[in-house]
Residue, then its C-alpha position, 0 to 999 in steps of 0.5 A: m527472516i519474518t522480522g526482516l520482511l516485516h521491517l522491509h514492508s514497513l520501510l517500503r511504505w515511506v518509499i511508496l508514499i514519497l513516490l506516490v506524492v511525487s507522481l501525483y504532483l507530476s501528473l497534476s503538473k502534466s509532466e512527461r516525467i510521470k512515465s518514469t516515476g510511475l514505473w518506479l511507483m508500480i514496481t515498488s508497490h508490486v514488490m511490497l504487495l508480494i511481501g505483504l501477501y507472503q506475510w498474509f498467507r503465512d498466518v492466514f491458516n492459523y485462525p480456523d474460526f472465522k468469527s474469531v478473526v472478525g470479532t477481534p479488531a486487530l485481527r480483522f484489520f490485518k487479515m481482512e481490511h488492510p490486505v483487501m484495501m492495499v490490493i485495491a490501491v496497487i490495482l489503482i497504481t497499476l491503472a495509473r501507470k497505464k494512463s501515464k503511458e498514454l499521457n492521460y493526466r486527468s485519469n492518472s491523477i484520479f487513480l493516484g489520488i484515490a490510491l493515496l487516500i486508501i493507503l493513508a487510511m489503511v496504514p497502521w500508523p502509530f496513532r491508531d489503536a494500540a493493537i493495530a499501531r506500528p512505529w513510524f520506522p521499523g525497529m523503533 
């Protein structure tokens, strides 16, 4: 089950990135379709957040020494940096959804753009450090 959730979490990153780019484009082009796309983006990001939080809580108590987590770059990334920044990105996506309902395109674009930058910076891409890197698609 744990491997399946990790694969689902890795696969949903592509869905979120596609929906985020489409939502950003719709917001910049001032299309009213941003409402439905933003809703799907918010739902997908919240599901991914729940899966990620489950994985985080499952392992967080296995490291009683805080210094060992902070001192190891891979542990620090997966136990501190990645979760905190992704929660911030999901908050920004949720705020963008609120702005899309009001048809406030400028604020919506800003929130989505910042969320996209955070997500791109915090995803464990294959070209990152070997301890942090994950494959392009799960199971590869």
